[in-house]
C-alpha positions in Angstrom: 11.5 51.5 -32.0 9.0 50.4 -29.5 9.3 46.8 -30.5 8.9 44.7 -27.6 8.0 41.5 -29.0 11.5 40.8 -30.1 12.6 41.8 -26.7 15.8 42.8 -28.3 14.7 45.9 -29.9 14.9 49.2 -28.4 11.9 51.3 -28.3 8.9 50.5 -26.6 7.2 47.7 -26.6 6.2 44.5 -26.9 2.7 44.2 -26.9 1.2 41.0 -26.0 -2.3 42.4 -26.2 -5.7 41.2 -26.7 -7.6 40.8 -29.4 -10.4 42.2 -31.3 -9.0 40.9 -34.6 -12.0 38.6 -35.0 -14.5 41.4 -34.4 -13.2 44.7 -33.2 -16.3 46.8 -33.7 -18.6 47.8 -30.9 -21.5 45.9 -32.5 -19.6 42.7 -32.0 -19.6 43.0 -28.2 -22.6 41.5 -26.3 -24.9 44.0 -24.6 -24.5 42.2 -21.3 -20.7 42.1 -21.3 -20.2 45.1 -19.2 -22.5 43.7 -16.5 -20.4 40.5 -16.1 -17.6 40.3 -13.6 -14.3 40.5 -15.6 -11.5 38.0 -14.7 -8.2 38.9 -16.2 -7.1 35.2 -15.8 -9.5 34.4 -18.6 -8.7 36.9 -21.4 -11.2 35.4 -23.9 -14.2 36.0 -21.5 -17.0 38.1 -23.0 -16.7 40.2 -19.8 -13.4 41.5 -21.0 -14.8 42.6 -24.4 -17.1 45.2 -23.0 -17.3 48.5 -24.8 -15.9 51.4 -22.8 -17.9 54.6 -22.0 -17.3 57.5 -24.4 -15.1 59.0 -21.7 -13.9 57.7 -18.3 -11.0 58.1 -15.9 -8.7 55.5 -14.3 -6.9 56.2 -11.1 -3.5 54.5 -10.5 -2.2 54.2 -7.0 1.6 53.6 -7.2 4.6 53.4 -4.9 5.3 57.1 -5.7 1.7 58.4 -5.4 -1.4 58.5 -7.5 -2.1 59.7 -11.0 -5.3 59.8 -13.1 -5.7 59.0 -16.8 -8.6 60.5 -18.7 -9.6 58.3 -21.6 -11.6 59.4 -24.7 -12.9 56.5 -26.7 -13.2 58.7 -29.9 -9.4 59.1 -29.9 -8.7 55.3 -30.2 -11.8 53.1 -29.6 -10.1 49.7 -29.7 -7.3 50.8 -27.4 -9.8 52.5 -25.0 -11.9 49.4 -24.8 -8.9 47.2 -24.0 -7.6 49.5 -21.4 -11.0 49.9 -19.8 -11.4 46.1 -19.4 -7.9 45.6 -18.2 -8.2 48.3 -15.5 -11.7 47.2 -14.3 -10.6 43.6 -14.0 -7.6 44.5 -11.8 -5.1 43.3 -14.3 -2.6 46.2 -13.6 -2.5 45.7 -9.8 1.1 44.9 -8.7 2.4 45.5 -12.2 5.9 47.1 -12.4 7.0 50.2 -14.4 9.7 48.1 -16.0 11.0 50.5 -18.6 11.3 54.1 -17.5 13.5 56.3 -19.6 13.7 59.9 -18.4 12.8 62.4 -21.1 11.2 59.7 -23.2 8.5 57.5 -21.6 7.4 55.2 -18.7 6.2 51.7 -19.8 4.3 49.1 -17.9 1.8 46.2 -18.6 3.6 42.9 -18.3 1.8 41.0 -15.6 3.7 39.8 -12.5 2.2 36.3 -12.8 3.8 34.5 -15.7 0.7 32.4 -16.3 -1.3 35.5 -16.8 1.3 37.0 -19.2 1.2 33.8 -21.2 -2.6 33.9 -21.4 -2.6 37.4 -22.8 0.3 37.0 -25.1 -1.7 36.3 -28.3 -4.7 38.4 -27.4 -4.0 41.2 -29.8 -6.2 44.0 -30.9 -6.3 45.7 -34.3 -4.7 49.1 -34.8 -6.6 52.4 -34.3 -6.0 55.4 -36.6 -3.7 57.9 -35.0 -5.9 60.9 -34.1 -3.9 62.5 -31.4 -0.2 63.3 -31.0 2.3 61.6 -28.6 3.2 64.6 -26.5 3.8 64.9 -22.8 1.3 63.1 -20.7 -0.4 61.2 -23.5 -1.0 57.5 -22.9 -0.5 54.9 -25.7 -0.3 51.2 -26.2 3.1 49.7 -27.0 3.4 47.5 -30.0 5.7 45.0 -31.7 4.5 46.1 -35.1 1.1 46.4 -36.9 -1.8 44.6 -35.2 0.1 43.6 -32.1 -1.3 45.6 -29.2 -2.0 43.6 -26.1 -1.5 44.9 -22.5 1.6 47.1 -22.5 1.1 50.9 -22.1 3.5 53.8 -22.1 3.1 57.4 -20.8 5.0 60.0 -22.8 7.4 62.2 -20.9 8.0 64.7 -23.7 7.2 65.5 -27.3 7.4 62.1 -29.0 5.4 63.1 -32.1 7.8 61.1 -34.3 5.8 58.1 -33.0 2.6 59.2 -34.6 3.8 58.1 -38.1 4.8 54.8 -36.7 1.1 54.0 -35.7 1.2 54.7 -32.0 -2.3 56.0 -31.2 -2.9 57.8 -27.9 -6.1 56.9 -26.2 -5.9 58.9 -23.1 -3.9 61.6 -21.1 -2.6 61.9 -17.6 -4.7 64.8 -16.2 -3.7 64.5 -12.5 -0.4 63.5 -11.0 2.0 63.8 -13.8 4.6 64.7 -11.2 4.1 61.2 -9.9 4.8 59.7 -13.3 7.9 61.9 -13.5 9.1 60.5 -10.2 9.0 56.8 -11.2 12.4 55.2 -10.8 14.3 55.4 -14.1 17.8 54.4 -13.0 17.8 51.1 -14.8 17.2 52.7 -18.2 16.7 50.8 -21.4 15.9 47.1 -21.2 18.4 44.4 -22.0 20.2 43.7 -24.3 20.5 47.3 -25.3 20.6 48.6 -21.7 20.8 47.2 -18.2 17.1 47.2 -17.4 14.8 44.2 -17.2 14.7 41.7 -20.1 11.2 41.3 -21.3 11.4 37.6 -22.1 12.5 36.9 -18.6 9.7 39.0 -17.3 7.3 36.9 -19.3 8.7 33.7 -17.9 9.6 34.6 -14.3 7.3 37.5 -13.6 7.7 39.6 -10.5 10.1 37.1 -8.9 12.7 38.1 -11.4 12.0 41.8 -11.1 12.0 41.8 -7.3 15.3 39.9 -7.2 17.3 41.8 -9.8 15.5 45.2 -10.1 14.2 45.9 -6.6 14.0 49.7 -7.1 11.3 49.5 -9.8 8.1 51.4 -8.8 4.8 49.5 -9.3 1.1 49.9 -9.4 -0.6 49.1 -6.1 -4.1 49.4 -7.5 -5.8 50.7 -10.7 -9.5 51.3 -10.8 -12.1 53.1 -13.0 -13.4 56.2 -11.3 -16.3 58.5 -12.0 -15.7 61.5 -14.2 -15.7 64.8 -12.2 
């Protein structure tokens, strides 16, 4: 479940994520990384390896409205760092919710520009210990197996605690706008070949052109940004 790398498997995910395998500890990140302007077109840039604050919030403006994710670095530090850098670089802007399964989860994170998807495909980060449970509203990286997290995220719709033992480590929680997440279009269901939803490999190759042509009802992120904690 949740294997997206093979694109054929069912549950979430495919990760294509980024990488801290060569040095995924906070001490390996340069002190000036956070001050640099991050560019998601260049995933190996030190600016995209900044350590996240201990806690922060990310606001997602979507075609259905806005929701806010509160992130706690102590829950899953490597995942929190990756998410922080992806959001602040603008990576998730115009990204589709391509796998929405009512009662289960809403998944997003494959970039609409195929060149960007290709650049991030091997940028994996190491696994975090699972310190929180995948219940409703919890936000977690999708994977294709151990050590394969990249850019894909899912938001749990219900109690998916069975995912905990599979290594899916929540790093944040939707604290505002869960009704917006509930309203995301889920009529396409599971991805191909198990369902009639988008095929992930074609997404990687053709980007939003493929999704817009064959899955026009998908909701998407207009803008995602780091916001101040209340």
